N, CA, C, O and the ligand as a Tripos MOL2 file, in Angstrom:
@<TRIPOS>MOLECULE
protein
  293   291    74     0     0
PROTEIN
NO_CHARGES

@<TRIPOS>ATOM
      1 N         -10.6720   -3.2080    8.2790 N.3       1 MET1
      2 CA        -10.1580   -2.3280    9.3040 C.3       1 MET1
      3 C          -8.7100   -1.8350    8.7540 C.2       1 MET1
      4 O          -7.8260   -2.6220    8.4160 O.2       1 MET1
      5 N          -8.6010   -0.4880    8.7160 N.am      2 PRO2
      6 CA         -7.1750   -0.0560    8.0440 C.3       2 PRO2
      7 C          -6.1070   -0.3460    8.9630 C.2       2 PRO2
      8 O          -6.3300   -0.4510   10.1690 O.2       2 PRO2
      9 N          -4.9320   -0.4840    8.4540 N.am      3 VAL3
     10 CA         -3.6610   -0.6640    9.2030 C.3       3 VAL3
     11 C          -2.8710    0.6690    9.1510 C.2       3 VAL3
     12 O          -2.7050    1.3140    8.1160 O.2       3 VAL3
     13 N          -2.4100    1.0100   10.3540 N.am      4 TYR4
     14 CA         -1.6680    2.2570   10.4910 C.3       4 TYR4
     15 C          -0.2680    1.9030   10.8460 C.2       4 TYR4
     16 O          -0.0190    0.8760   11.4770 O.2       4 TYR4
     17 N           0.6910    2.7710   10.4330 N.am      5 GLU5
     18 CA          2.0970    2.5530   10.6870 C.3       5 GLU5
     19 C           2.5840    3.5420   11.7410 C.2       5 GLU5
     20 O           2.3550    4.7490   11.6620 O.2       5 GLU5
     21 N           3.2370    2.9970   12.6870 N.am      6 PHE6
     22 CA          3.6560    3.9090   13.8870 C.3       6 PHE6
     23 C           5.2610    3.6680   13.8940 C.2       6 PHE6
     24 O           5.8210    2.6840   13.4090 O.2       6 PHE6
     25 N           5.8760    4.7420   14.5290 N.am      7 ARG7
     26 CA          7.2510    4.8610   14.7950 C.3       7 ARG7
     27 C           7.3460    5.1910   16.2600 C.2       7 ARG7
     28 O           6.8230    6.2050   16.7220 O.2       7 ARG7
     29 N           8.0380    4.3030   17.0060 N.am      8 CYS8
     30 CA          8.2730    4.4820   18.4140 C.3       8 CYS8
     31 C           9.1920    5.6760   18.6460 C.2       8 CYS8
     32 O          10.2430    5.8160   18.0210 O.2       8 CYS8
     33 N           8.7870    6.4720   19.5040 N.am      9 ALA9
     34 CA          9.6030    7.7040   19.8240 C.3       9 ALA9
     35 C          10.8210    7.3500   20.6710 C.2       9 ALA9
     36 O          11.7650    8.1360   20.7550 O.2       9 ALA9
     37 N          10.8090    6.0870   21.3440 N.am     10 THR10
     38 CA         11.9280    5.8490   22.2150 C.3      10 THR10
     39 C          12.9050    4.8830   21.4300 C.2      10 THR10
     40 O          14.1090    5.1420   21.4070 O.2      10 THR10
     41 N          12.4880    3.9720   20.9050 N.am     11 CYS11
     42 CA         13.4090    3.0380   20.1470 C.3      11 CYS11
     43 C          13.3990    3.0580   18.6870 C.2      11 CYS11
     44 O          14.1000    2.2820   18.0370 O.2      11 CYS11
     45 N          12.6040    3.9460   18.1360 N.am     12 HIS12
     46 CA         12.4440    4.1470   16.7170 C.3      12 HIS12
     47 C          11.9150    2.9260   15.8820 C.2      12 HIS12
     48 O          12.0030    2.9000   14.6550 O.2      12 HIS12
     49 N          11.4340    2.0490   16.5290 N.am     13 ALA13
     50 CA         10.9550    0.8360   15.7710 C.3      13 ALA13
     51 C           9.6260    1.3280   15.0250 C.2      13 ALA13
     52 O           8.8300    2.1280   15.5160 O.2      13 ALA13
     53 N           9.5140    0.7710   13.8530 N.am     14 VAL14
     54 CA          8.3490    0.9440   13.0490 C.3      14 VAL14
     55 C           7.5890   -0.1870   13.0030 C.2      14 VAL14
     56 O           8.1180   -1.2800   12.8030 O.2      14 VAL14
     57 N           6.1800   -0.0350   13.1940 N.am     15 PHE15
     58 CA          5.4640   -1.2800   13.3220 C.3      15 PHE15
     59 C           4.0230   -0.8540   12.9230 C.2      15 PHE15
     60 O           3.6460    0.3180   12.9400 O.2      15 PHE15
     61 N           3.2900   -1.8620   12.5790 N.am     16 ASP16
     62 CA          1.9490   -1.6420   11.9360 C.3      16 ASP16
     63 C           1.0510   -2.1410   13.0940 C.2      16 ASP16
     64 O           1.3140   -3.0570   13.8730 O.2      16 ASP16
     65 N          -0.1130   -1.3310   13.0600 N.am     17 GLU17
     66 CA         -1.1240   -1.8350   13.8520 C.3      17 GLU17
     67 C          -2.4900   -1.7120   13.2140 C.2      17 GLU17
     68 O          -2.7580   -0.6920   12.5790 O.2      17 GLU17
     69 N          -3.3650   -2.6830   13.3440 N.am     18 ARG18
     70 CA         -4.6460   -2.6780   12.6040 C.3      18 ARG18
     71 C          -5.6080   -2.0660   13.7790 C.2      18 ARG18
     72 O          -5.5440   -2.5680   14.9010 O.2      18 ARG18
     73 N          -6.3630   -1.1470   13.5570 N.am     19 ARG19
     74 CA         -7.3110   -0.4600   14.4590 C.3      19 ARG19
     75 C          -8.3620    0.1980   13.7660 C.2      19 ARG19
     76 O          -8.2700    0.4830   12.5730 O.2      19 ARG19
     77 N          -9.4090    0.4640   14.5010 N.am     20 PRO20
     78 CA        -10.5580    1.3060   13.8860 C.3      20 PRO20
     79 C         -10.0380    2.6390   13.3640 C.2      20 PRO20
     80 O          -9.0850    3.2000   13.9060 O.2      20 PRO20
     81 N         -10.6330    3.1100   12.3740 N.am     21 MET21
     82 CA        -10.3720    4.5040   11.9120 C.3      21 MET21
     83 C         -10.5760    5.4720   12.9600 C.2      21 MET21
     84 O          -9.8390    6.4550   13.0290 O.2      21 MET21
     85 N         -11.6490    5.2520   13.9010 N.am     22 ALA22
     86 CA        -11.9040    6.3020   14.8230 C.3      22 ALA22
     87 C         -10.6690    6.3040   15.9740 C.2      22 ALA22
     88 O         -10.5060    7.2840   16.7010 O.2      22 ALA22
     89 N          -9.8850    5.1970   16.0560 N.am     23 ASP23
     90 CA         -8.7890    5.1720   16.9020 C.3      23 ASP23
     91 C          -7.4730    5.3510   16.2780 C.2      23 ASP23
     92 O          -6.4120    4.9690   16.7730 O.2      23 ASP23
     93 N          -7.6150    5.9660   15.1440 N.am     24 ALA24
     94 CA         -6.2410    6.2280   14.3140 C.3      24 ALA24
     95 C          -5.2050    7.0320   15.1210 C.2      24 ALA24
     96 O          -4.0010    6.8190   14.9800 O.2      24 ALA24
     97 N          -5.6540    7.8950   15.9090 N.am     25 ASP25
     98 CA         -4.7550    8.8150   16.6250 C.3      25 ASP25
     99 C          -4.5710    8.5530   18.0710 C.2      25 ASP25
    100 O          -4.0030    9.3330   18.8360 O.2      25 ASP25
    101 N          -5.1390    7.2850   18.4360 N.am     26 ALA26
    102 CA         -4.9550    6.9430   19.8350 C.3      26 ALA26
    103 C          -3.5510    6.4910   20.1440 C.2      26 ALA26
    104 O          -2.9250    6.0180   19.1960 O.2      26 ALA26
    105 N          -2.9990    6.5540   21.2270 N.am     27 PRO27
    106 CA         -1.6040    6.2550   21.5610 C.3      27 PRO27
    107 C          -1.3460    4.7060   21.3110 C.2      27 PRO27
    108 O          -2.1730    3.8650   21.6650 O.2      27 PRO27
    109 N          -0.2420    4.4000   20.7290 N.am     28 ALA28
    110 CA          0.1190    3.1140   20.3520 C.3      28 ALA28
    111 C           1.4050    2.7070   21.2210 C.2      28 ALA28
    112 O           2.2440    3.5390   21.5670 O.2      28 ALA28
    113 N           1.4710    1.4080   21.5250 N.am     29 ALA29
    114 CA          2.7060    0.9600   22.1420 C.3      29 ALA29
    115 C           3.4640    0.0240   21.2190 C.2      29 ALA29
    116 O           2.9060   -0.8270   20.5270 O.2      29 ALA29
    117 N           4.7730    0.2380   21.2540 N.am     30 CYS30
    118 CA          5.6380   -0.4140   20.3290 C.3      30 CYS30
    119 C           5.7970   -1.8590   20.6160 C.2      30 CYS30
    120 O           5.3640   -2.2350   21.7060 O.2      30 CYS30
    121 N           6.3490   -2.7500   19.8230 N.am     31 PRO31
    122 CA          6.4980   -4.2140   20.2220 C.3      31 PRO31
    123 C           7.4090   -4.3550   21.4860 C.2      31 PRO31
    124 O           7.3340   -5.4010   22.1320 O.2      31 PRO31
    125 N           8.2820   -3.3450   21.8840 N.am     32 GLN32
    126 CA          9.1550   -3.3920   23.0330 C.3      32 GLN32
    127 C           8.4610   -2.9170   24.2340 C.2      32 GLN32
    128 O           9.0270   -3.0170   25.3230 O.2      32 GLN32
    129 N           7.1310   -2.3420   24.1270 N.am     33 GLY33
    130 CA          6.2730   -1.9500   25.2470 C.3      33 GLY33
    131 C           6.4940   -0.4100   25.5370 C.2      33 GLY33
    132 O           5.9610    0.0890   26.5280 O.2      33 GLY33
    133 N           7.2630    0.3370   24.6970 N.am     34 HIS34
    134 CA          7.3060    1.7560   25.0020 C.3      34 HIS34
    135 C           6.0020    2.3890   24.4650 C.2      34 HIS34
    136 O           5.4670    1.9730   23.4380 O.2      34 HIS34
    137 N           5.5410    3.3510   25.1580 N.am     35 VAL35
    138 CA          4.3110    3.9780   24.8640 C.3      35 VAL35
    139 C           4.7330    5.4630   24.0330 C.2      35 VAL35
    140 O           5.8290    6.0170   24.1260 O.2      35 VAL35
    141 N           3.8120    5.8390   23.3800 N.am     36 GLY36
    142 CA          4.0120    7.2120   22.8220 C.3      36 GLY36
    143 C           4.5190    7.1170   21.4170 C.2      36 GLY36
    144 O           5.1450    8.0600   20.9340 O.2      36 GLY36
    145 N           4.2630    5.9480   20.6910 N.am     37 ALA37
    146 CA          4.6820    5.9920   19.2200 C.3      37 ALA37
    147 C           3.8420    6.9400   18.3630 C.2      37 ALA37
    148 O           2.6560    7.2060   18.5590 O.2      37 ALA37
    149 N           4.5480    7.3660   17.4770 N.am     38 ASN38
    150 CA          3.8690    8.3700   16.6080 C.3      38 ASN38
    151 C           3.4010    7.7330   15.4730 C.2      38 ASN38
    152 O           4.1280    6.8980   14.9350 O.2      38 ASN38
    153 N           2.0740    8.0410   14.9210 N.am     39 ARG39
    154 CA          1.6040    7.5430   13.8010 C.3      39 ARG39
    155 C           2.2740    8.2320   12.4660 C.2      39 ARG39
    156 O           2.4060    9.4520   12.3670 O.2      39 ARG39
    157 N           2.6280    7.4170   11.5810 N.am     40 LEU40
    158 CA          3.0660    7.8650   10.3920 C.3      40 LEU40
    159 C           2.1280    8.1640    9.3520 C.2      40 LEU40
    160 O           1.1390    7.4320    9.3190 O.2      40 LEU40
    161 N           2.2120    9.0530    8.5130 N.am     41 LEU41
    162 CA          1.3490    9.3420    7.5830 C.3      41 LEU41
    163 C           1.1010    8.3390    6.5970 C.2      41 LEU41
    164 O           2.0740    7.7990    6.0700 O.2      41 LEU41
    165 N          -0.0850    8.0030    6.2630 N.am     42 PRO42
    166 CA         -0.3970    6.9150    5.3400 C.3      42 PRO42
    167 C           0.3230    7.0720    3.9100 C.2      42 PRO42
    168 O           0.3080    8.1500    3.3150 O.2      42 PRO42
    169 N           0.8180    6.1710    3.5070 N.am     43 LEU43
    170 CA          1.5650    6.1420    2.1800 C.3      43 LEU43
    171 C           0.5110    5.8290    0.9910 C.2      43 LEU43
    172 O          -0.0500    4.7380    0.8910 O.2      43 LEU43
    173 N           0.3490    6.6860    0.2880 N.am     44 PHE44
    174 CA         -0.6600    6.4610   -0.9070 C.3      44 PHE44
    175 C           0.0940    5.5700   -1.9310 C.2      44 PHE44
    176 O           1.2840    5.7450   -2.1890 O.2      44 PHE44
    177 N          -0.6460    4.6360   -2.4800 N.am     45 SER45
    178 CA         -0.0940    3.7870   -3.3560 C.3      45 SER45
    179 C           0.4260    4.5440   -4.7060 C.2      45 SER45
    180 O          -0.4190    5.1740   -5.3420 O.2      45 SER45
    181 N           1.6120    4.5190   -5.1210 N.am     46 THR46
    182 CA          1.9790    5.1620   -6.3250 C.3      46 THR46
    183 C           2.8660    4.2430   -7.0800 C.2      46 THR46
    184 O           3.8060    4.5840   -7.7970 O.2      46 THR46
    185 N           2.4260    2.9460   -6.8160 N.am     47 THR47
    186 CA          3.2840    1.7830   -7.5160 C.3      47 THR47
    187 C           2.9240    1.7190   -8.9630 C.2      47 THR47
    188 O           3.7180    1.2010   -9.7480 O.2      47 THR47
    189 N           1.7340    2.2290   -9.3920 N.am     48 GLY48
    190 CA          1.3830    1.9730  -10.8950 C.3      48 GLY48
    191 C           2.3090    2.8910  -11.6050 C.2      48 GLY48
    192 O           2.6820    3.9530  -11.1060 O.2      48 GLY48
    193 N           2.6780    2.4650  -12.7860 N.am     49 SER49
    194 CA          3.5680    3.3410  -13.6480 C.3      49 SER49
    195 C           2.5560    4.2930  -14.2970 C.2      49 SER49
    196 O           1.3340    4.1950  -14.1880 O.2      49 SER49
    197 N           3.2270    5.2260  -14.9870 N.am     50 ALA50
    198 CA          2.4300    6.3970  -15.5850 C.3      50 ALA50
    199 C           1.6230    5.7800  -16.7180 C.2      50 ALA50
    200 O           0.5040    6.2200  -16.9830 O.2      50 ALA50
    201 N           2.1350    4.8260  -17.3570 N.am     51 SER51
    202 CA          1.2490    4.2390  -18.5800 C.3      51 SER51
    203 C           0.8750    2.8190  -18.1950 C.2      51 SER51
    204 O           1.7440    2.0140  -17.8620 O.2      51 SER51
    205 N          -0.4560    2.4990  -18.2420 N.am     52 PRO52
    206 CA         -0.8340    1.1060  -18.0380 C.3      52 PRO52
    207 C          -0.2450    0.3130  -19.0880 C.2      52 PRO52
    208 O           0.1360    0.8270  -20.1400 O.2      52 PRO52
    209 N          -0.1450   -1.0600  -18.8140 N.am     53 PRO53
    210 CA          0.2880   -1.9210  -19.8520 C.3      53 PRO53
    211 C          -0.6190   -1.8980  -21.0790 C.2      53 PRO53
    212 O          -1.8400   -1.9450  -20.9330 O.2      53 PRO53
    213 N          -0.0920   -1.8330  -22.2030 N.am     54 SER54
    214 CA         -1.0530   -1.7660  -23.4820 C.3      54 SER54
    215 C          -1.1090   -3.2450  -23.7870 C.2      54 SER54
    216 O          -0.4340   -4.1230  -23.2490 O.2      54 SER54
    217 N          -2.1020   -3.3980  -24.8250 N.am     55 GLY55
    218 CA         -2.3160   -4.6510  -25.4090 C.3      55 GLY55
    219 C          -3.0380   -5.6300  -24.3030 C.2      55 GLY55
    220 O          -3.3670   -5.2560  -23.1780 O.2      55 GLY55
    221 N          -3.1980   -6.7830  -24.7650 N.am     56 GLY56
    222 CA         -3.9490   -7.8550  -24.0220 C.3      56 GLY56
    223 C          -2.9500   -8.8610  -23.2280 C.2      56 GLY56
    224 O          -1.7320   -8.6880  -23.2820 O.2      56 GLY56
    225 N          -3.4640   -9.7960  -22.5760 N.am     57 MET57
    226 CA         -2.7200  -10.7550  -22.0750 C.3      57 MET57
    227 C          -1.8070  -11.6240  -22.9560 C.2      57 MET57
    228 O          -0.9020  -12.3340  -22.5180 O.2      57 MET57
    229 N          -2.1580  -11.4830  -24.2840 N.am     58 CYS58
    230 CA         -1.4240  -12.3460  -25.3230 C.3      58 CYS58
    231 C          -0.0650  -11.5810  -25.5590 C.2      58 CYS58
    232 O           0.8030  -12.1360  -26.2330 O.2      58 CYS58
    233 N           0.1330  -10.4320  -25.0740 N.am     59 GLY59
    234 CA          1.5310   -9.7360  -25.1290 C.3      59 GLY59
    235 C           1.6020   -8.9250  -26.2820 C.2      59 GLY59
    236 O           2.6970   -8.4840  -26.6320 O.2      59 GLY59
    237 N           0.4230   -8.6340  -27.0120 N.am     60 ALA60
    238 CA          0.6270   -7.7890  -28.1400 C.3      60 ALA60
    239 C           0.8720   -6.4020  -27.7240 C.2      60 ALA60
    240 O           0.2940   -5.9800  -26.7230 O.2      60 ALA60
    241 N           1.7120   -5.6120  -28.4250 N.am     61 PRO61
    242 CA          2.1500   -4.2840  -28.0720 C.3      61 PRO61
    243 C           1.1240   -3.2550  -27.9770 C.2      61 PRO61
    244 O           1.2490   -2.2570  -27.2680 O.2      61 PRO61
    245 N           0.0690   -3.5200  -28.7280 N.am     62 VAL62
    246 CA         -1.0650   -2.5310  -28.7210 C.3      62 VAL62
    247 C          -2.3380   -3.2350  -28.5930 C.2      62 VAL62
    248 O          -2.4200   -4.3730  -29.0550 O.2      62 VAL62
    249 N          -3.4760   -2.6190  -27.9450 N.am     63 ALA63
    250 CA         -4.6550   -3.2680  -27.9150 C.3      63 ALA63
    251 C          -5.1500   -3.6210  -29.3220 C.2      63 ALA63
    252 O          -5.1200   -2.8410  -30.2740 O.2      63 ALA63
    253 N          -5.5940   -4.8430  -29.3500 N.am     64 GLY64
    254 CA         -6.0640   -5.3050  -30.7110 C.3      64 GLY64
    255 C          -5.0260   -5.5920  -31.7300 C.2      64 GLY64
    256 O          -5.2800   -5.7370  -32.9260 O.2      64 GLY64
    257 N          -3.7180   -5.6770  -31.1450 N.am     65 GLY65
    258 CA         -2.6010   -5.6760  -32.2290 C.3      65 GLY65
    259 C          -2.1460   -6.9650  -32.4780 C.2      65 GLY65
    260 O          -1.3150   -7.0800  -33.3790 O.2      65 GLY65
    261 N          -2.5270   -8.0240  -31.8420 N.am     66 CYS66
    262 CA         -2.0680   -9.3520  -32.0830 C.3      66 CYS66
    263 C          -2.5640   -9.9060  -33.4160 C.2      66 CYS66
    264 O          -1.8580  -10.6480  -34.1000 O.2      66 CYS66
    265 N          -3.8000   -9.5280  -33.7700 N.am     67 GLY67
    266 CA         -4.3580   -9.9980  -34.9260 C.3      67 GLY67
    267 C          -4.8340  -11.4050  -35.0670 C.2      67 GLY67
    268 O          -5.3360  -11.8630  -36.0940 O.2      67 GLY67
    269 N          -4.6310  -12.0730  -33.9180 N.am     68 SER68
    270 CA         -5.0390  -13.5100  -34.1450 C.3      68 SER68
    271 C          -6.5090  -13.7880  -33.5310 C.2      68 SER68
    272 O          -6.9390  -14.9230  -33.3280 O.2      68 SER68
    273 N          -7.2000  -12.6300  -33.2710 N.am     69 GLY69
    274 CA         -8.5360  -12.9010  -32.8660 C.3      69 GLY69
    275 C          -8.6890  -13.4930  -31.4710 C.2      69 GLY69
    276 O          -9.6790  -14.1420  -31.1310 O.2      69 GLY69
    277 N          -7.6830  -13.2380  -30.7090 N.am     70 CYS70
    278 CA         -7.8000  -13.8170  -29.3540 C.3      70 CYS70
    279 C          -8.8830  -13.0570  -28.5190 C.2      70 CYS70
    280 O          -9.4170  -12.0800  -29.0430 O.2      70 CYS70
    281 N          -9.1760  -13.3650  -27.4910 N.am     71 ALA71
    282 CA        -10.2520  -12.8490  -26.6030 C.3      71 ALA71
    283 C          -9.7440  -11.6220  -25.7990 C.2      71 ALA71
    284 O         -10.4610  -10.7680  -25.2790 O.2      71 ALA71
    285 N          -8.4210  -11.6730  -25.7830 N.am     72 CYS72
    286 CA         -7.9070  -10.5610  -24.6990 C.3      72 CYS72
    287 C          -7.5780   -9.3160  -25.2920 C.2      72 CYS72
    288 O          -7.2270   -8.4400  -24.5020 O.2      72 CYS72
    289 N          -7.6120   -9.0150  -26.5680 N.am     73 CYS73
    290 CA         -7.3060   -7.7570  -27.1120 C.3      73 CYS73
    291 C          -7.9060   -7.6240  -28.4210 C.2      73 CYS73
    292 O          -7.7540   -6.5870  -29.0680 O.2      73 CYS73
    293 ZN          9.8690    1.3810   21.3000 Zn       74 ZN74
@<TRIPOS>BOND
     1     1     2 1
     2     2     3 1
     3     3     4 2
     4     3     5 am
     5     5     6 1
     6     6     7 1
     7     7     8 2
     8     7     9 am
     9     9    10 1
    10    10    11 1
    11    11    12 2
    12    11    13 am
    13    13    14 1
    14    14    15 1
    15    15    16 2
    16    15    17 am
    17    17    18 1
    18    18    19 1
    19    19    20 2
    20    19    21 am
    21    21    22 1
    22    22    23 1
    23    23    24 2
    24    23    25 am
    25    25    26 1
    26    26    27 1
    27    27    28 2
    28    27    29 am
    29    29    30 1
    30    30    31 1
    31    31    32 2
    32    31    33 am
    33    33    34 1
    34    34    35 1
    35    35    36 2
    36    35    37 am
    37    37    38 1
    38    38    39 1
    39    39    40 2
    40    39    41 am
    41    41    42 1
    42    42    43 1
    43    43    44 2
    44    43    45 am
    45    45    46 1
    46    46    47 1
    47    47    48 2
    48    47    49 am
    49    49    50 1
    50    50    51 1
    51    51    52 2
    52    51    53 am
    53    53    54 1
    54    54    55 1
    55    55    56 2
    56    55    57 am
    57    57    58 1
    58    58    59 1
    59    59    60 2
    60    59    61 am
    61    61    62 1
    62    62    63 1
    63    63    64 2
    64    63    65 am
    65    65    66 1
    66    66    67 1
    67    67    68 2
    68    67    69 am
    69    69    70 1
    70    70    71 1
    71    71    72 2
    72    71    73 am
    73    73    74 1
    74    74    75 1
    75    75    76 2
    76    75    77 am
    77    77    78 1
    78    78    79 1
    79    79    80 2
    80    79    81 am
    81    81    82 1
    82    82    83 1
    83    83    84 2
    84    83    85 am
    85    85    86 1
    86    86    87 1
    87    87    88 2
    88    87    89 am
    89    89    90 1
    90    90    91 1
    91    91    92 2
    92    91    93 am
    93    93    94 1
    94    94    95 1
    95    95    96 2
    96    95    97 am
    97    97    98 1
    98    98    99 1
    99    99   100 2
   100    99   101 am
   101   101   102 1
   102   102   103 1
   103   103   104 2
   104   103   105 am
   105   105   106 1
   106   106   107 1
   107   107   108 2
   108   107   109 am
   109   109   110 1
   110   110   111 1
   111   111   112 2
   112   111   113 am
   113   113   114 1
   114   114   115 1
   115   115   116 2
   116   115   117 am
   117   117   118 1
   118   118   119 1
   119   119   120 2
   120   119   121 am
   121   121   122 1
   122   122   123 1
   123   123   124 2
   124   123   125 am
   125   125   126 1
   126   126   127 1
   127   127   128 2
   128   127   129 am
   129   129   130 1
   130   130   131 1
   131   131   132 2
   132   131   133 am
   133   133   134 1
   134   134   135 1
   135   135   136 2
   136   135   137 am
   137   137   138 1
   138   138   139 1
   139   139   140 2
   140   139   141 am
   141   141   142 1
   142   142   143 1
   143   143   144 2
   144   143   145 am
   145   145   146 1
   146   146   147 1
   147   147   148 2
   148   147   149 am
   149   149   150 1
   150   150   151 1
   151   151   152 2
   152   151   153 am
   153   153   154 1
   154   154   155 1
   155   155   156 2
   156   155   157 am
   157   157   158 1
   158   158   159 1
   159   159   160 2
   160   159   161 am
   161   161   162 1
   162   162   163 1
   163   163   164 2
   164   163   165 am
   165   165   166 1
   166   166   167 1
   167   167   168 2
   168   167   169 am
   169   169   170 1
   170   170   171 1
   171   171   172 2
   172   171   173 am
   173   173   174 1
   174   174   175 1
   175   175   176 2
   176   175   177 am
   177   177   178 1
   178   178   179 1
   179   179   180 2
   180   179   181 am
   181   181   182 1
   182   182   183 1
   183   183   184 2
   184   183   185 am
   185   185   186 1
   186   186   187 1
   187   187   188 2
   188   187   189 am
   189   189   190 1
   190   190   191 1
   191   191   192 2
   192   191   193 am
   193   193   194 1
   194   194   195 1
   195   195   196 2
   196   195   197 am
   197   197   198 1
   198   198   199 1
   199   199   200 2
   200   199   201 am
   201   201   202 1
   202   202   203 1
   203   203   204 2
   204   203   205 am
   205   205   206 1
   206   206   207 1
   207   207   208 2
   208   207   209 am
   209   209   210 1
   210   210   211 1
   211   211   212 2
   212   211   213 am
   213   213   214 1
   214   214   215 1
   215   215   216 2
   216   215   217 am
   217   217   218 1
   218   218   219 1
   219   219   220 2
   220   219   221 am
   221   221   222 1
   222   222   223 1
   223   223   224 2
   224   223   225 am
   225   225   226 1
   226   226   227 1
   227   227   228 2
   228   227   229 am
   229   229   230 1
   230   230   231 1
   231   231   232 2
   232   231   233 am
   233   233   234 1
   234   234   235 1
   235   235   236 2
   236   235   237 am
   237   237   238 1
   238   238   239 1
   239   239   240 2
   240   239   241 am
   241   241   242 1
   242   242   243 1
   243   243   244 2
   244   243   245 am
   245   245   246 1
   246   246   247 1
   247   247   248 2
   248   247   249 am
   249   249   250 1
   250   250   251 1
   251   251   252 2
   252   251   253 am
   253   253   254 1
   254   254   255 1
   255   255   256 2
   256   255   257 am
   257   257   258 1
   258   258   259 1
   259   259   260 2
   260   259   261 am
   261   261   262 1
   262   262   263 1
   263   263   264 2
   264   263   265 am
   265   265   266 1
   266   266   267 1
   267   267   268 2
   268   267   269 am
   269   269   270 1
   270   270   271 1
   271   271   272 2
   272   271   273 am
   273   273   274 1
   274   274   275 1
   275   275   276 2
   276   275   277 am
   277   277   278 1
   278   278   279 1
   279   279   280 2
   280   279   281 am
   281   281   282 1
   282   282   283 1
   283   283   284 2
   284   283   285 am
   285   285   286 1
   286   286   287 1
   287   287   288 2
   288   287   289 am
   289   289   290 1
   290   290   291 1
   291   291   292 2
@<TRIPOS>SUBSTRUCTURE
     1 MET1         2 RESIDUE 1 A MET
     2 PRO2         6 RESIDUE 1 A PRO
     3 VAL3        10 RESIDUE 1 A VAL
     4 TYR4        14 RESIDUE 1 A TYR
     5 GLU5        18 RESIDUE 1 A GLU
     6 PHE6        22 RESIDUE 1 A PHE
     7 ARG7        26 RESIDUE 1 A ARG
     8 CYS8        30 RESIDUE 1 A CYS
     9 ALA9        34 RESIDUE 1 A ALA
    10 THR10       38 RESIDUE 1 A THR
    11 CYS11       42 RESIDUE 1 A CYS
    12 HIS12       46 RESIDUE 1 A HIS
    13 ALA13       50 RESIDUE 1 A ALA
    14 VAL14       54 RESIDUE 1 A VAL
    15 PHE15       58 RESIDUE 1 A PHE
    16 ASP16       62 RESIDUE 1 A ASP
    17 GLU17       66 RESIDUE 1 A GLU
    18 ARG18       70 RESIDUE 1 A ARG
    19 ARG19       74 RESIDUE 1 A ARG
    20 PRO20       78 RESIDUE 1 A PRO
    21 MET21       82 RESIDUE 1 A MET
    22 ALA22       86 RESIDUE 1 A ALA
    23 ASP23       90 RESIDUE 1 A ASP
    24 ALA24       94 RESIDUE 1 A ALA
    25 ASP25       98 RESIDUE 1 A ASP
    26 ALA26      102 RESIDUE 1 A ALA
    27 PRO27      106 RESIDUE 1 A PRO
    28 ALA28      110 RESIDUE 1 A ALA
    29 ALA29      114 RESIDUE 1 A ALA
    30 CYS30      118 RESIDUE 1 A CYS
    31 PRO31      122 RESIDUE 1 A PRO
    32 GLN32      126 RESIDUE 1 A GLN
    33 GLY33      130 RESIDUE 1 A GLY
    34 HIS34      134 RESIDUE 1 A HIS
    35 VAL35      138 RESIDUE 1 A VAL
    36 GLY36      142 RESIDUE 1 A GLY
    37 ALA37      146 RESIDUE 1 A ALA
    38 ASN38      150 RESIDUE 1 A ASN
    39 ARG39      154 RESIDUE 1 A ARG
    40 LEU40      158 RESIDUE 1 A LEU
    41 LEU41      162 RESIDUE 1 A LEU
    42 PRO42      166 RESIDUE 1 A PRO
    43 LEU43      170 RESIDUE 1 A LEU
    44 PHE44      174 RESIDUE 1 A PHE
    45 SER45      178 RESIDUE 1 A SER
    46 THR46      182 RESIDUE 1 A THR
    47 THR47      186 RESIDUE 1 A THR
    48 GLY48      190 RESIDUE 1 A GLY
    49 SER49      194 RESIDUE 1 A SER
    50 ALA50      198 RESIDUE 1 A ALA
    51 SER51      202 RESIDUE 1 A SER
    52 PRO52      206 RESIDUE 1 A PRO
    53 PRO53      210 RESIDUE 1 A PRO
    54 SER54      214 RESIDUE 1 A SER
    55 GLY55      218 RESIDUE 1 A GLY
    56 GLY56      222 RESIDUE 1 A GLY
    57 MET57      226 RESIDUE 1 A MET
    58 CYS58      230 RESIDUE 1 A CYS
    59 GLY59      234 RESIDUE 1 A GLY
    60 ALA60      238 RESIDUE 1 A ALA
    61 PRO61      242 RESIDUE 1 A PRO
    62 VAL62      246 RESIDUE 1 A VAL
    63 ALA63      250 RESIDUE 1 A ALA
    64 GLY64      254 RESIDUE 1 A GLY
    65 GLY65      258 RESIDUE 1 A GLY
    66 CYS66      262 RESIDUE 1 A CYS
    67 GLY67      266 RESIDUE 1 A GLY
    68 SER68      270 RESIDUE 1 A SER
    69 GLY69      274 RESIDUE 1 A GLY
    70 CYS70      278 RESIDUE 1 A CYS
    71 ALA71      282 RESIDUE 1 A ALA
    72 CYS72      286 RESIDUE 1 A CYS
    73 CYS73      290 RESIDUE 1 A CYS
    74 ZN74       293 GROUP 0 **** ****
């Protein structure tokens, strides 16, 4: 079940609520009990860097670059 992030319109608290996707836009109550929290837009994960790490787990700078015949690269 997805987790949605809400911000309370009254106290501006931001909180997460796990709910079915069908109820994504249903009203939410903040931890302080205020109703009418607004759902924040989902944040898409952009944590990955532009270039994936090269090489294998042995730490070689390039794939196949360690030359030791290890299994990782
Ligand atoms: Zn509140």
